N, C-alpha and C positions, 0 to 999 in steps of 0.2 A: 327423623325430620332433618332435612338439609339445613346447613348453617344459615343460608340466606332466608329460608322460610321460617326458621326459628327466630331469627332477628325480627322479622316483620310481626310475627305473632306476639312475641313478648313485648315489642315496642307498643303495639296497639293496646294490649291488655294493661301494660304499665301506665300508659298515658290515661286510659280510662279510670284506673284506680286513683292516679294522682289528681285528676279533675274532681273526682268525688271527695277526696280528702281536703282539697283546698276550697271547697264550697263555702265554709264559714267566712272566708274573706269577703264574701258578698255583702255581709252585714256591715263590715268595716267600710267598704267602698260606698255603699248606699248612704250610710250615715254621714260620712265625710262629704260626699257630694251634696247631700241635703243641707248640711251646715254651711257650705260655701267656703271658698279658699280664704276669705278674710277671717272667718272664725278659726280655721285651721292654723293660719299663720299666727294669730293672736295667742292661741294656746301653746303652740310649739315653741315659740321664740320668747317666752317669758322666763324669768330667772328661776322660777319654781321648777319648770320642766328641765332646765339644764341641771339643776341640783339632783332631781330624781334620776336623770339619765346617768350622772356620775355615780350616784349611790348604787344603782343597778349594776353598772359595769364593774365597780369595785367588788361588790359581793360576788358577782359571777366569776370573776378572776380567782378570788381566794377559794371559793368552793370548787372550782375546776381543778386547781392544784391539789387541794385536800382530798377530793374524791378520787382523782387519778392515782395518787400515791397510795392511799389506804386500800382502795379496791384492788389495785394490781398486787400490792404486797400480800393482801389476804388470799388472793387467788393463787399466787406462787406458793404461799405457805400450805394451802390445802392440797395442791396438786403435785408439789415437788419436795416438800420438807419431810413428809412422813409423820406429820403431827398425829398424836393419838386422838381417838374419838373424832376422826375427820368427818364421819357421817353426821354426827351430832352437830359439829361446828358448821358444816355446810348448810344445815337447816337454820341454826341460830343466827348466822351472819346475814341471812336474808330478811330476818324479822324486822329490823329497823325500817325497811322500806314499807312494811305493812302498818306501821304506826301512823295514825292520822296526824298530819303536820300541825293541825290546829290543836290537837291534844298535846303533842310534844311541846309546842310553843307555850301553851298555858302552863304545862308542868314545869318547864324551865323558868318561866316567869314567876311561878309560885315558889320555887326553891331559891332562885337568885333574882329577886326583883330589881336589884340595883346593877345588874350586869350590863355592860356596854351593849347597846342594841346591835351594832355591827358584829361584835364578837358572838353574841347570842344567836343572831341569824345565821352566821357562818357555821357555828357548831351544830345547830339544828339541821341545816341543809346538807352539811358534809355527812353527818350520821345517817340521814335519810336517803342520800343519793349515791354513796359509795357502792351499795349493791348493784347499781346500774352499770358500774365498771366491773365489779367482782364477777357477776354472772357471765357476761360475754367473754371476759378474759379466761375464766375457768373453762368455758366451752372451747375456746381456741387452744388452750393448753392441753385439754383432754384429747383433742383430735390431732395435736402436733406430735412430732416424734422427739421424745426426750433423749433418745440415743444420740442425737446431734450434740446435745449439751455434754453428755458423757464423753464423746469423742473430743470435744473442745477442751475439756479438762485433761483428757489423756495427752493432748498435744501441748500441755503446759500453760493454758490460759487459766487465770485465777477466776474466782467467783464473779467479781465485778466485770471483768472483761468478757466472760462467758455470757453474763446477763445482758451486757450492752451490745455484743456482736452477734449473739445467737438467739437469746430468748426474746428480747424486745422486738427485733424485726419480725419474729414469728407472730407476735400478738399485737403489733402496733396498730393495726386496723381496729381490733376489738377495743383497745384502750382509747383510741381517738373517738370511736363511735359511742362508747359508754360515757366518756367525758362530755361529749356533745349533748347527750341526753340529760346529763346532770345540769349543764348550764341552761338548757332550754327549760328544764323543770324550775330552776331558780327564777328565771325571768317571768314565769307564768304563775308563781306561787303567790298566795294571798293570805290564807288563814294564819300561818305561822308568823309571818312578818307583822301582821296586825296585832298578834298577841304580845310580841316583844317590842312593839312600837318602832319598827324599822320600816321606813317608807321607800317604796320603789315605784316604778311606772305602773305596775299592775295594781298595787294598793290604791294608787291615785285614780286609776281607771274605774275601779269598783266604787270609789267615793263619788267621782264625778258622774257615774252612770245614774246614781240615785237622784241627782239634781239637774244635770246637763248632759244628756246622751250625746249631743254633738261634740262636746269637749272630750268625752270618753272615747269617741271614735277617732278624734284627732290625735289623742295620746296613744292610740293603738298603732298609729303609723310608725313612730320611732321604735316601738316595741318590735314590730315586724321587721324593720330594717336591721335592728340589732340581732334578731334571730337569723336573718339572712347572712349577716356578717360572720357570725359564729359558724354557720354551716359552710360558708366559703373558706374559712380558716381550716375547718376539718377536711374539706375536699382537697386542700393544698398539701396535706400531709401524705407523703408517698406510702403506698401499700406494697407489701411483698407477700407472695403466696408461699405459705410455709409447707414444708414436707409433711405429708399426712401419714399417720400410723393407723393402719387398718387391722383390727383384731384386738388381741388382749393388750392390757395396759403394760407398759414397761415398768419393771420393778425399780424403785428408786434406791440406789446404793450409795454407800459412802457418806451417809448423813450421821453426824454425831448426835447422840441423844440429848446433849445439853442444848442443842438448837431448839428443841421442842419447848423449852422453858420460856424464852422470850416470845415465841409464837403464841403459846397458851396465854401469857400475860396480855399480849396485844388483843387477842380474841376476847378475853374476859372484859377488858376495858371497853371495847367496842360494843359488846352485847350489854354490858352494865349501863353504859351511858345511853345507848340507843333504845333499849328495851326495859331493863330493870327499873331505871329511874322513873320513866313515865308510868309503867305498870304500878310501881309503888305509890305514886300519886293517885292513881285510879282506885287502888285498894283503900287508900286513906279516905277518899270521897265516900266509898261504899260503907266504911266503918262509921262515918259520921251520921248519916241519915239518908234514907231513900224516900223520905216523905216528899210528896209533890202534889200540887193542886192541878197539874196539867195531866190530862188522861193520855195514856199511850195509844197512839193510833195503831201501832203494830207491836205485838209481843216479841220477845226475844226470838222465839222459834220462827215466827212469820217473817220478821226482818232478816233473819239469817237465811231463810229460804230465798227471799227476793234477792238478797245480795249475792248469794251463790249462783243463782240463775243468770243474773245480769252479767256478772264478772266472767262466768264460764263461757257464755255466748260471745261476749266481747273478745276474750282471749282467743277463742276458736276462730272468730272472724278475722282477727289480726294476723294469725299465723298463716291462714289460708291465702290471704291477700298479699302477705309479705313474700311468699315464695316466688311468684313471677317478677315482682319488683327487684328482689335480690338477684335472681338469675339475669335479669336485664342489665343491672348495674355491674355485675361481675363478668359475665360472659360476653356481653355485647356493649362495651363502653362506647359512648357517642354523646353528641350534644343532647339527643333526646333522653338518653338514660340519665345524664346529668340533671336535666330539667325535672325528670320524674323523681330523682332522689331528693332534690331541693324541695319539691312540692310535698314529698312525704314527711320530711323532717320539720318543715316550717310549722306544721300543725301543733308541734309540741310547745311552740312559743306563744300560742293563742290562749288567753284566759278562758276558762270554762264558760263564763257568762257569754262571751262572744260566740262560741261554738253553739251554745244552747239557743240563743236568740236567732242565729242564722238558720238553724234547723227548724225552729218554730216558724220563721218566715217562709221557708221552702215548703213546709208541711201545709201551712194554711193556704198558700197560693197555688201550689202545684201537686202536692201529695196529701190531699185531705184524708184519705183512708188511714194513714199511719199517724195522724195527729192524736196525741194523748194515748199512745199505745207503747208497749214495751220495746217495739222495734226502733222507735226513735231514741230511746235510751241506749240501746245496744249500738246504734249507728254513731251516737256521740262518743261512746267508749272506744269504738274502732278508730274514729278520727283523732281523738285525744291521745290514745296510747299506741297508735300504729308504729311510731318510731321505736318504741321499746322492743317490740317484737322484731322489727326490721333489723336492728343492730345484731341481735343474736343469730337470726337466720342468715344474714349476709356474711357474718363472720365464718360460719360453717360452709356456706356455698363457695366462698373464696378459697377454702382449703380442699375442695373436691377436685381430685386429679382428673383433668380432661381425658387422660389416656384410658381410664376405665370406661368412659362413655364411648370413646372411639372404638376400642377393642370390642365392646359389647355389640355395637352396631355392625362391626366387621364380621362378627359371628352369626349375624342374621337375627339378632334380638330386636324386637319392636320397641317403640318409644315407651309404651305402657310397662312392659317388662323391665326395661332399663330403669325407669323411674321407681317402680315398686321394689325391685330387688337390689338396686345399687344406690341410686340417688337418695331415696327416702331414708334408708338405714344410716347413711353417712351424715346426712344433715339432721338426723333425729335429735341429737343433743341441742342443736340450735332451736329447733321447733319447740322442744319441751321447755328450754330456758325462756324463750320468748313468751310462751303461754303463761308460764309462772310469773314472769315480770308483769305482764298485763293484768293477770288475775289479782296479784298481791296489791298492785298500785290502784286498781279499780275499786278495791274494797274500801279505800279511804276517800274516794271521789265524793264531793259534796255539792258544789254549786250547780253543776250541770244536772245532777239527779234531782235536785230541788225544783228546777224549772221544767224538766221534761217528764218526770215520772207521772204515770196515770194517777188520777184522783184516788186517794185512799191507799196508795202503795208507798211504803216506806222501806228504806234500807237501813242497815246498822248505822251508817254515817249520818243519814238525815234524821233518824230518831234520836241519836245522841245530840245532834245540833239542836233539835227542838227542845230537849230538856235543859241543855247547858245555857241556852239563851235566856231561859227563865231562872237561871242560877240554881237549878235542881241538879247539882253535881252528883249527888249520891244516886239518883235515879238514872243519870246519864252514864255513869261509870260502867255498868254491866254491858252495855252495847259496845263500848270501846274495847272492853276486855274480850268480847266474843270476836271482834275484828282480828285481834291478835291470834286467837285460837284458830279461826278460819284460815289465816295465812300460813299456819303450820302445814296444812295439807299440800299446797303446791311446793312449799319448801322441802318437805319430806320426799315428795315425788322427784324433785330435782336432784336431791342428794342420792337417792337410790338409783336413779337412772345413770348418773355419772359414775357410780361405784359398781356398776354391773360388770361381771366378768372377772376372772382370776388375774392376779398380778404375777405375771411370769415374764422371764426375759425372752426377747425375740432375737433370733439370729439375724445378722444383717441381710442375708439373702432373702428374707421374707418381707422386706420393706418394699413399698411401692415406689420404685425409682426409675422405671423405664418401661418400654413396651412389653418386654418378656414378663416382668413382674406383674404388670397390669393384666396381661393375658392369663397368667396363672391365677390371679385373684378372681377374675371373672369366671374362669372355668371351675374354680373351687366352690363358687356360689351355685 
């Protein structure tokens, strides 16, 4: 496919995907228009709204720094330090993202009821969002050439200088994208903040929606503006295409064994606070009593099956749609690709209730056959979690050497062959990471599923919510524990995928650095 033709095709497909993703904004526009500008101005310019905006920004900033630092440090430790039991840690470090935020919030409030709300909210969100940085950075490090770092050290650069001048530029895009997702997750979170009594724009939107939908729609406007601002800051960060290592992993040399000790301690603290503490509270609930007068709509097995099906379909839909958007953004930068990227990321800033109500509106008025069907739930998952998959896919597409594609076409290979034999294997880690991120995050989704799931269908999260709202914590605990167990599946797949292949040293001549190296790589395939 010629460059011009490829640009047109990817632009059309990317714009169509972006329009579908931003369809939930319809509900915000319609409700705000129905309320009138007087109502909007009254709600937006009151002192309470200013206070909520300040609290939301303060929390977002602290979580962004915490998630970026911890996620990047964990990825570097996994991929570069030679820490023992790295396969196990690769799985365990993802699990905090699978813990339902409302469960974690209640657990922390139970353990430390007098904890400062801002501190509690920050700790909960950092622990649950650092995997959003850890996974894409790990994917970028795995596909980047660690030999460049060895060369930098051989030239006399210290560890700090090597990290700043070589490592960070190679993974800067992945760090920025993961941090953006963490911030967008914060500004759309509800359950955890309600549990620790920290109020943001989103918690106020949920409260107002029960009594005054017009006020809720008005408050959604600054939330969307805030999301656009964060996306703009992310787009202002310069990216650099890192050198790609194709083939076996480079063996990490020269690492002292004592460095594994602080790394292991760091990992233990993260997993302990993010997983062990909430699980301990759940076990405590189970040991107290599982008696309840509320009948279970879905048994553990049925709820697990529904959860697995919805999350798997949502994850698959996200990675399939993320590929053309990522290619458009990386290979064909333009105003159109920028608009598509903004439309894709802004969905992460939307509260789940807005997405659900918008889909209900569209289904009732225009898509009646899909109303109250599983397809609507899957569509909501794709809209809500699309940025999670896009970050991982875009990070690996950005590292795909264009020389390989050009040489393959010069050898007479068709587009399908090039995609199947060259592009797909190289962006595979990003696809797997994106699927896992969507799957794990979707297992904890609550509000959208409550509104859109067909009658009589329950997931693990909704059945847990049904029991815990009736204070039947013992009966609710098993459903939350199964969520953690289910999350191990994508985490294990992620760790095994990244650890495939032997660790051997590569000679410099085998690196993809020019047309001849690219030509040899294509011919070897």
